[in-house]
Backbone as JSON, one array per atom type, in Angstrom:
{
  "sequence": "MAQLHFTLDHDFFVGLFSETKDEAFGKLMEALLNQVLLAESSEQLGAENYERTSERSDYRNGTRTRSLTTRIGKIELQ",
  "N": [[106.24, 125.32, 101.14], [104.32, 122.77, 99.71], [101.8, 122.84, 97.15], [98.66, 121.3, 97.06], [96.58, 119.6, 94.93], [93.55, 118.43, 95.2], [91.68, 115.81, 94.03], [88.67, 114.09, 93.29], [87.54, 111.01, 92.09], [84.76, 110.18, 89.96], [83.2, 107.92, 90.77], [83.94, 107.58, 93.46], [83.01, 110.0, 94.54], [80.22, 109.87, 94.02], [79.67, 107.61, 95.53], [79.88, 108.61, 98.1], [77.43, 109.75, 98.66], [75.79, 107.63, 99.2], [76.36, 106.84, 101.71], [76.2, 107.18, 105.33], [76.24, 110.33, 107.11], [78.46, 110.51, 108.88], [80.04, 108.33, 108.01], [80.56, 109.07, 105.36], [81.99, 111.46, 105.76], [84.19, 110.41, 107.11], [85.36, 108.78, 105.11], [85.98, 110.74, 103.24], [87.81, 112.3, 104.72], [89.81, 110.37, 105.1], [90.71, 109.94, 102.44], [91.63, 112.54, 101.86], [93.62, 112.98, 103.86], [95.44, 110.92, 103.2], [96.31, 111.8, 100.68], [97.55, 114.19, 101.42], [99.61, 113.23, 103.11], [101.08, 111.73, 101.25], [101.94, 113.74, 99.45], [103.45, 115.31, 101.21], [105.47, 113.5, 101.93], [106.73, 113.11, 99.45], [107.69, 115.69, 98.98], [109.4, 116.06, 101.18], [111.31, 113.97, 100.88], [112.13, 114.26, 98.27], [111.66, 112.53, 96.18], [109.63, 110.26, 94.31], [107.48, 107.36, 94.97], [109.4, 104.4, 94.94], [111.42, 105.53, 93.43], [114.58, 106.58, 92.25], [116.78, 109.21, 92.62], [119.16, 111.7, 91.42], [120.23, 112.92, 93.64], [119.83, 111.09, 95.62], [120.94, 107.96, 96.76], [119.59, 105.69, 97.3], [116.5, 103.87, 96.77], [113.2, 105.21, 97.14], [111.07, 103.8, 99.45], [107.9, 102.04, 99.55], [104.66, 102.31, 101.09], [103.07, 101.69, 104.28], [100.06, 100.5, 105.73], [98.32, 102.2, 108.25], [96.29, 102.46, 111.15], [94.12, 104.98, 112.28], [92.37, 106.06, 114.94], [89.54, 107.93, 115.29], [87.03, 110.32, 116.37], [85.07, 110.06, 114.52], [85.32, 107.56, 113.6], [87.35, 104.75, 112.5], [90.21, 105.42, 110.6], [92.06, 104.52, 107.78], [95.34, 104.99, 107.09], [97.91, 105.59, 104.71]],
  "CA": [[105.19, 124.35, 101.32], [103.76, 122.33, 98.44], [100.37, 122.97, 96.93], [98.04, 120.01, 96.81], [95.34, 119.65, 94.19], [92.81, 117.25, 95.62], [90.63, 115.45, 93.08], [87.9, 112.89, 93.58], [86.96, 110.43, 90.88], [83.3, 110.21, 89.94], [82.64, 106.82, 91.56], [84.15, 107.89, 94.88], [82.13, 111.1, 94.9], [78.85, 109.36, 94.03], [79.58, 106.69, 96.65], [79.73, 109.35, 99.36], [76.01, 110.04, 98.88], [75.1, 106.43, 99.66], [76.82, 106.59, 103.08], [75.7, 108.11, 106.35], [77.05, 111.55, 107.18], [79.74, 110.22, 109.53], [80.83, 107.44, 107.15], [81.01, 109.86, 104.21], [83.03, 112.37, 106.23], [85.36, 109.59, 107.4], [85.99, 108.4, 103.84], [86.55, 111.96, 102.66], [89.0, 112.64, 105.49], [90.83, 109.36, 104.81], [91.27, 110.25, 101.12], [92.35, 113.8, 101.95], [94.84, 112.8, 104.66], [96.38, 110.1, 102.44], [96.9, 112.66, 99.66], [98.46, 115.13, 102.1], [100.79, 112.47, 103.55], [101.85, 111.38, 100.06], [102.58, 114.96, 98.97], [104.45, 115.7, 102.19], [106.59, 112.57, 101.81], [107.44, 113.41, 98.21], [108.4, 116.95, 99.15], [110.47, 115.87, 102.16], [112.34, 113.08, 100.37], [112.57, 114.66, 96.94], [111.52, 111.4, 95.26], [108.34, 109.56, 94.33], [107.6, 105.96, 95.39], [110.3, 103.51, 94.19], [112.21, 106.34, 92.51], [115.94, 106.95, 92.63], [117.15, 110.48, 92.0], [120.6, 111.96, 91.42], [120.62, 113.31, 94.99], [119.62, 109.96, 96.53], [121.54, 106.72, 96.27], [118.63, 104.61, 97.57], [115.12, 104.04, 96.31], [112.19, 105.52, 98.15], [110.21, 102.65, 99.65], [106.46, 102.25, 99.5], [103.99, 102.71, 102.32], [102.36, 100.69, 105.07], [98.78, 100.99, 106.22], [98.21, 102.43, 109.69], [94.94, 102.85, 111.57], [93.99, 106.15, 113.14], [91.04, 106.06, 115.51], [89.05, 109.28, 115.54], [85.66, 110.3, 116.88], [84.17, 109.68, 113.43], [85.58, 106.18, 113.26], [88.72, 104.36, 112.21], [90.7, 105.85, 109.3], [93.24, 103.79, 107.35], [96.3, 105.9, 106.45], [99.04, 104.98, 104.02]],
  "C": [[104.58, 124.03, 99.95], [102.28, 122.62, 98.37], [99.83, 121.6, 96.56], [96.73, 120.23, 96.09], [94.62, 118.35, 94.45], [91.69, 117.0, 94.63], [89.96, 114.16, 93.53], [87.4, 112.32, 92.26], [85.44, 110.32, 91.05], [82.69, 109.14, 90.83], [82.79, 107.06, 93.06], [83.17, 108.95, 95.34], [80.68, 110.65, 94.99], [78.65, 108.4, 95.21], [79.42, 107.37, 97.99], [78.26, 109.61, 99.69], [75.23, 108.82, 99.37], [75.47, 106.08, 101.11], [76.08, 107.51, 104.06], [76.65, 109.3, 106.41], [78.42, 111.27, 107.79], [80.63, 109.33, 108.67], [81.38, 108.2, 105.95], [82.13, 110.81, 104.62], [84.31, 111.61, 106.53], [86.1, 109.19, 106.13], [86.64, 109.6, 103.16], [87.82, 112.36, 103.39], [90.13, 111.65, 105.23], [91.5, 109.65, 103.47], [92.11, 111.52, 101.17], [93.66, 113.65, 102.71], [95.87, 111.94, 103.93], [97.05, 110.92, 101.34], [97.9, 113.64, 100.27], [99.74, 114.42, 102.53], [101.68, 112.1, 102.37], [102.61, 112.59, 99.52], [103.69, 115.41, 99.91], [105.68, 114.79, 102.12], [107.41, 112.86, 100.56], [108.25, 114.68, 98.33], [109.6, 116.77, 100.09], [111.63, 115.05, 101.59], [112.89, 113.48, 99.01], [112.51, 113.54, 95.94], [110.13, 110.81, 95.4], [108.57, 108.12, 94.78], [108.47, 105.18, 94.41], [111.14, 104.26, 93.16], [113.59, 106.59, 93.09], [116.28, 108.23, 91.9], [118.66, 110.67, 92.08], [121.1, 112.35, 92.81], [120.55, 112.16, 95.97], [120.24, 108.71, 95.93], [120.61, 105.52, 96.49], [117.29, 104.92, 96.94], [114.26, 104.5, 97.48], [111.27, 104.31, 98.25], [108.75, 103.03, 99.55], [105.9, 102.66, 100.85], [103.41, 101.49, 103.03], [101.07, 101.32, 105.57], [98.81, 101.09, 107.74], [96.78, 102.85, 110.0], [95.02, 104.05, 112.5], [92.55, 106.17, 113.63], [90.65, 107.48, 115.87], [87.62, 109.19, 116.07], [84.65, 109.99, 115.79], [84.4, 108.25, 112.97], [87.05, 105.94, 112.97], [89.07, 104.76, 110.77], [91.96, 105.07, 108.99], [94.16, 104.73, 106.56], [97.43, 105.11, 105.84], [100.33, 105.64, 104.47]]
}
């Protein structure tokens, strides 16, 4: 299993304090889940976005946005 180092940029972190508790938690979960999905995809495929490796003859495609409805609101996942 891959290790994931989750980092937040300063503007994102400061912006969380201007939101309500549910909105801030939703944005934090959206950022966290998108990072986890990206890391999991890279580990599973063995290639980064639009990268061709010696083991793969095709490029890895990009992502599409999907909505996930939760009890804290709608989360947009890549």
